[in-house]
C-alpha angles and dihedrals in degrees: 000000000000119000120238121242109246116211121215119240091253090054090050093048089049090052090050092048091047093050094048091049091048091050093046091050092051093046091052093044093055090043095051102033109030108026097073088065093054120092115256092240097051120121094235093069093071089071094061137063117256114273092254092077097055094095097042096047091045092054094044092052092049092047087049091052093047092048092050089048093050093048089048090051094048094050091045093053091046090052093047092052090048090051091050093055 
């Protein structure tokens, strides 16, 4: 009987984050790229925000990504400095 591979909690957390990021990317891609070509009275439009929010959501996501990147960079630099002492 073969044994099943057990994933660590960190691996499961990474898989969940990767899946959520992929779903978010697909949602925003459809919203920004394909929704302008769909009629206003189509039933698919009820799953998406109104078009006025496109710029706001895009800017907030980019700012959030930059902030997370800067926090990660700061923590990484601090850890490297601590390691070199």
